[in-house]
C-alpha atoms as one frame of an Amber mdcrd trajectory, in Angstrom:
protein
   5.759  40.619  39.863   1.646  40.681  39.910  -0.257  38.434  40.697  -3.752
  37.466  38.350  -6.441  37.144  38.847  -6.645  32.744  39.238  -3.569  33.278
  41.837  -4.415  36.316  44.074  -5.531  35.039  47.386  -8.408  36.190  48.971
  -8.385  36.239  53.137 -12.267  35.684  54.270 -12.863  36.583  58.028 -15.850
  35.482  59.749 -17.245  33.683  63.120 -19.814  31.919  61.371 -18.731  29.005
  59.456 -21.807  28.867  57.682 -20.745  32.510  55.901 -17.064  31.282  55.187
 -18.617  28.431  52.618 -20.789  31.125  51.207 -18.049  33.549  50.640 -16.039
  30.266  49.496 -18.323  28.942  47.115 -18.926  32.573  45.221 -14.828  33.009
  45.168 -13.345  29.592  44.692 -13.580  29.428  41.350 -11.753  32.291  40.572
  -9.678  33.043  43.421  -7.267  30.783  46.392  -9.133  31.241  49.493  -7.969
  31.680  53.298 -10.201  31.316  55.901 -10.308  32.790  59.565 -13.149  32.538
  61.842 -11.782  35.103  64.773  -9.962  38.720  64.233  -6.894  37.323  65.875
  -6.484  34.282  63.328  -6.924  36.617  61.114  -4.222  39.468  61.972  -1.370
  36.110  62.383  -2.365  35.083  58.513  -2.432  38.755  57.258   0.898  38.456
  58.224   2.737  35.398  56.790   3.885  34.797  53.097   1.821  34.660  50.937
   0.059  37.580  51.931  -3.567  37.737  51.246  -4.275  40.551  48.547  -7.791
  41.373  49.418  -9.160  40.378  52.845 -13.418  40.178  53.627 -13.959  41.142
  56.852 -17.081  40.667  59.107 -17.591  43.324  62.138 -19.432  41.648  64.272
 -17.103  39.019  65.795 -16.606  38.060  69.315 -13.170  38.740  71.130 -12.251
  41.369  68.418 -14.456  43.330  65.951 -13.744  43.447  62.706 -13.220  47.005
  63.333 -10.041  46.626  66.177  -9.002  43.840  63.341  -9.113  46.813  60.506
  -7.548  49.509  62.492  -4.783  46.957  63.702  -3.911  46.164  60.414  -3.799
  49.551  59.150  -1.386  50.190  62.001   1.047  47.490  60.672   3.569  48.842
  57.948   3.623  45.028  56.724  -0.099  45.140  56.241  -1.330  48.529  55.657
  -1.423  47.890  52.244  -3.563  45.069  52.094  -7.385  46.149  50.987 -10.018
  45.448  53.193 -13.605  44.999  51.927 -16.206  44.665  55.434 -19.012  42.108
  55.153 -21.723  42.584  57.788 -25.529  42.389  58.163 -25.359  45.827  60.111
 -26.241  48.489  57.289 -26.649  51.818  58.896 -25.098  54.407  57.777 -22.813
  55.179  60.981 -21.505  51.949  60.943 -20.524  52.579  57.244 -18.624  55.683
  58.199 -17.109  53.921  61.279 -15.468  51.352  58.515 -14.436  53.874  55.684
 -12.583  55.785  58.764 -10.824  52.871  60.337  -9.360  52.461  56.683 -11.563
  49.644  54.685 -12.290  50.300  51.086 -15.548  49.239  50.877 -18.483  47.846
  52.486 -20.860  45.095  51.772 -24.445  43.966  53.566 -25.197  40.272  54.375
 -27.155  38.773  52.479 -24.627  38.842  49.961 -25.063  39.178  45.857 -22.652
  36.725  44.176 -22.058  39.087  41.138 -22.065  42.020  43.461 -19.372  40.089
  45.963 -17.211  39.418  42.228 -17.370  42.353  40.955 -16.396  44.185  44.068
 -13.118  41.990  44.674 -11.989  41.977  41.242 -12.232  45.967  41.121 -10.786
  46.964  43.903  -7.760  44.193  43.184  -7.688  45.871  39.792  -7.397  49.100
  41.788  -4.550  47.936  44.390  -2.333  46.412  41.684  -2.452  49.227  39.898
  -1.688  51.578  43.065   1.275  49.348  43.395   2.626  49.819  39.770   2.127
  53.800  40.535   3.936  53.181  43.756   7.031  51.480  41.971   7.334  53.685
  39.650   7.291  56.407  42.100   9.805  54.286  43.991  12.347  53.696  40.685
  12.050  57.462  39.865  12.570  58.719  43.117  15.815  56.683  43.338  17.168
  57.941  39.969  16.553  61.795  41.208  18.590  60.801  44.277  21.472  58.996
  41.843  21.770  61.667  39.664  21.784  64.604  42.647  24.215  62.561  44.006
  26.229  62.404  40.940  25.998  66.043  40.988  27.316  66.461  44.067  29.879
  64.516  44.031  31.384  65.827  40.551  31.196  69.433  42.275  32.717  68.503
  45.209  35.349  66.398  42.932  35.882  69.607  41.044  36.240  72.017  43.884
  39.008  69.392  44.788  41.373  69.149  41.454  41.399  72.918  41.950  43.167
  71.884  45.713  45.622  69.360  44.140  43.713  66.517  45.689  42.060  63.907
  44.649  38.314  62.579  45.376  40.009  59.918  47.658  39.201  62.915  50.421
  35.881  64.293  49.900  35.040  60.295  49.905  37.071  59.220  52.856  36.003
  62.034  54.610  32.016  61.062  53.782  32.771  57.426  55.331  34.320  58.954
  58.339  31.203  61.591  58.917  29.362  58.380  58.590  31.377  56.153  60.712
  30.883  58.736  63.984  27.658  59.355  62.942  26.205  56.019  63.776  28.253
  56.068  66.603  26.683  58.470  68.325  22.982  57.345  67.872  24.455  55.017
  70.538  24.670  57.999  73.025  22.166  59.861  74.870  23.211  63.475  74.542
  23.367  62.878  70.642  21.108  60.053  69.800  18.223  62.296  69.519  20.186
  64.270  66.978  20.403  61.214  64.589  18.238  59.079  63.687  18.966  57.260
  60.475  17.617  59.498  57.932  20.090  62.286  59.429  23.138  59.534  59.760
  22.341  59.567  55.910  21.929  63.005  55.292  24.845  63.675  56.631  26.669
  60.866  54.679  24.861  62.671  51.321  25.923  66.287  51.885  29.710  66.039
  53.659  31.044  66.094  50.341  29.807  69.789  49.988  32.174  70.754  53.042
  34.836  72.392  50.473  33.144  73.600  47.305  33.931  76.753  48.233  36.949
  76.723  47.403  36.287  77.140  43.723  35.985  80.936  45.091  39.417  81.273
  46.616  42.297  82.119  43.800  44.704  80.036  42.646  47.411  81.900  43.857
  46.245  81.329  47.256  44.970  77.639  47.163  47.719  76.407  45.392  50.532
  78.069  46.858  53.033  75.546  48.127  54.104  77.622  51.306  52.498  78.975
  54.416  50.050  81.719  53.781  50.339  85.181  54.827  47.780  86.683  57.463
  45.886  88.141  54.138  46.217  85.256  51.999  44.713  83.139  55.278  41.938
  85.819  55.696  40.962  85.362  51.860  41.675  81.442  52.816  38.773  81.304
  54.890  36.255  82.675  53.022  35.550  80.104  51.194  33.210  78.788  54.624
  31.448  81.328  53.161  31.177  81.335  49.558  30.414  77.539  49.755  27.314
  78.656  52.661  26.591  81.307  50.239  26.186  79.296  46.699  24.432  76.871
  48.327  21.517  79.259  49.379  21.668  80.937  45.998  21.056  77.245  44.560
  18.121  76.269  46.811  16.429  80.419  45.811  16.464  79.911  42.318  15.301
  76.388  42.231  12.728  77.492  45.111  13.470  74.498  47.492  12.651  74.582
  51.282  16.299  75.270  52.557  14.890  74.547  56.356  13.815  71.002  54.877
  16.027  69.842  52.173  19.019  67.753  52.988  20.737  70.963  51.659  20.728
  72.700  55.134  23.216  70.135  56.139  24.941  70.873  53.137  25.324  74.517
  53.964  26.080  74.199  57.744  28.650  71.443  57.074  30.031  74.069  54.517
  29.868  77.016  56.621  30.834  75.180  60.099  33.763  72.757  59.517  36.460
  75.054  60.682  34.415  76.008  63.854  36.378  75.249  67.487  34.393  73.463
  70.079  36.715  76.558  72.372  35.449  79.251  69.830  38.889  80.147  68.161
  37.871  78.850  64.714  36.538  80.668  61.805  33.954  81.754  60.295  32.087
  83.078  63.271  33.886  81.886  66.199  31.161  79.727  67.921  31.511  77.459
  70.586  30.346  74.353  71.867  26.870  73.002  71.018  26.571  76.235  69.183
  28.242  74.725  66.330  26.169  71.933  64.027  26.572  68.948  64.751  27.438
  68.011  61.333  30.118  70.559  61.325  31.429  69.182  64.163  32.006  65.771
  62.517  33.467  67.161  59.617  35.842  68.955  61.825  37.582  65.709  62.982
  37.052  63.815  59.713  38.802  67.168  57.850  41.836  67.429  60.027  42.395
  63.364  59.977  42.208  62.816  56.501  44.231  65.640  56.469  47.348  65.282
  58.539  47.280  61.684  57.257  47.668  62.415  53.491  50.496  64.407  51.562
  49.882  68.074  50.290  52.774  69.819  48.644  53.087  71.603  52.011  53.586
  68.809  54.175  54.904  65.050  53.923  51.667  62.637  55.371  51.712  61.864
  59.087  51.453  58.667  60.549  47.551  57.251  61.610  49.158  56.683  65.217
  50.450  60.724  64.917  46.869  62.201  63.662  44.696  59.523  65.605  46.510
  61.039  69.515  46.430  64.511  68.053  42.737  64.274  67.618  42.180  62.531
  71.162  44.488  65.410  73.052  42.368  67.914  71.443  38.794  67.543  73.172
  37.149  70.536  74.634  39.816  72.340  72.706  39.467  72.101  68.632  37.076
  69.248  69.012  33.403  68.021  70.729  34.960  65.817  73.690  31.944  63.753
  72.868  33.143  63.095  69.413  36.553  62.584  69.915  35.396  60.168  72.865
  33.736  58.336  69.611  37.052  59.034  67.291  38.993  56.991  70.290  37.262
  53.812  69.887  36.805  53.882  65.995  40.138  55.040  65.068  40.903  51.987
  63.331  38.074  52.485  61.508  39.002  55.328  60.186  42.285  53.700  59.453
  40.348  50.517  57.288  38.622  53.060  55.467  41.388  55.301  54.408  43.272
  52.026  53.324  39.744  50.788  51.111  39.491  54.430  50.118  43.275  55.559
  48.503  44.036  55.425  45.406  47.735  57.301  45.573  50.556  53.834  45.941
  52.392  56.162  47.611  49.786  57.219  50.868  48.505  53.261  50.652  51.984
  51.661  51.531  51.978  53.751  54.479  48.299  53.285  55.837  49.299  49.558
  55.474  53.002  49.679  57.338  51.119  51.628  60.660  48.054  48.991  60.484
  50.204  46.113  62.864  51.123  49.834  64.867  48.144  51.173  65.295  46.821
  51.217  69.375  43.898  49.350  70.602  43.777  52.417  72.824  44.934  56.055
  72.551
């Protein structure tokens, strides 16, 4: 909520009490006034709630001058939005240039003239409020666009799953498995530089697209209840390339920079989630760290979920059977570092599966398995 002019808070900073009195007399009829007699006190007051809406800041002060105070305010995410007006007897052009370089919005010289002080303060309060309104609208619009993108991604992914006789549970569960692994890797030196919070969120958003390429696989192969022939499996494997190429085409059609968009991770996960750490996977036969990290995480997530789920060609495996299989595949099918994390968090995988499973038969089996799940693998 915007504050009205009568409730706006102005922080006046000056080491000379008489100067504080002068500015206070000018401003008190219109605003709520805070006063500070040093830079350190001003910084402390600016951090507290309610924060000032604008700061009038003297330049020449002992210990910490106004330039340093302003620089410190602008370096803090909590205070950088507060407009600063310098009020000083220094009126040389070089001093004004320094003030603006440090982040001030205006410059008043002493002795101050009341009408000018009021006009400048009111103008910058209004400008700052308008800026805040604009930024809030941009944030709201950004959220709306992100939500629309997420719905489109999940919808497209769910359509691909429907063609495979699966439910949306698979894409919902696997993205949460991926996020669980990625967050755990943030604490491990070989991985933590690769998975900051932004990357974790992008992995979570892009993971549902891992099997989008299945829309290009013929029904006779995709829906076959028995084992695929060698030729059929060769066609099935192309879903990784189909998915990658579809995302690339979408990027080009919309003029999106694929090197910086979240779709770069979507392409990687679609193309690489069937690669194996030992180099025996597809479509490229990549080995070890040559496999994108998001593909290595999805490989574990995808296999776990496929094994615990019922399919037309197999019954579901128990959580314990599945977890022990994955634990034994470090350095083979899976990245051994990711497997180590899975071993620590495999119970979390089961929690996710129980929470996000809608099939009554599968849910019953998962719930029965909970009490028998080993703490260590």
